[in-house]
N, C-alpha and C positions, 0 to 999 in steps of 0.2 A: 487326506493331507497330501499336498504337492510340494515337491522340491525341485526348483529349477537348477539344472546342472550347468548349462552353458547357453550362450546366444550364438547363433550361426548367422552371419551376415554376408551373403553373396550380393552382388550388385543389385539384382532384381528379385532376390529371394531371401528376405530376412525371416528368421525363425528362432523360436526358443524351444529347447529340448529339456525334458526332465523326467523324473520318476514320481510315482505316487503310491500311497499305501491306503488300505481301507480296512475297516473293522465294523461289524454290524451285529446287533442282537435285537431280536424282535419277538413279540408274543403274538400268536395267532389264536383268536377266540373262535372256537367252532364246537358244535354239539358233538362232533366225532372225536375231538381231541381230549384224551383222558389224562394227559400228563399234568402234574401240578408242581409248584415250587420252581426252582431254578431249572429243572429239567424240561420245563414247558417252553423255554426260550429256544429259538432257532438262531444259531450263530454262524458267522462266516468271517474269514479274513482273506486278504489277498494283496496284490500289488500289480503295478504295470508301468508303462511308459506313455508319455504324451508329447505331442509336438504342436506348438502354436505357429501356424504358417501365415505369413503376411499380416499378422495381427488381426486376422479375421476368421480363420478356420482352425479348429482344434481336432486333431486326430489322436485317439487314444486306444490302447490295447491293454486289457486287464485280464488277470487270471485269479479266480477266487476259489477258496476251498471251504466247504461247509458240509451240509447234508448232500450237496451235489457239487461237483467240480465244474466250474463254468469258465469259458473263454468268451470275452466280449470285445468287439472292435467297434468303436464309435466314431462318427464324423459329425461334429457339432460346430455351432457358431458361437464365438465369444465365450469361452470357458470361464 
């Protein structure tokens, strides 16, 4: 989920800035995984910030907490 906080509009540098949240639950099927029921699901939650620069490039940084704590910085096109 993304929420735009504000629009920044300098003469040659328009941008949108916002925050985002994430939640995930997934089941991995493996012959080595002995967990069953709801305990077999891997879960994670987190959040971050994003910036849409020049309506062409999106830069985002997220932090997620689950079985591992992860920091991700992404540089994408047209989010």
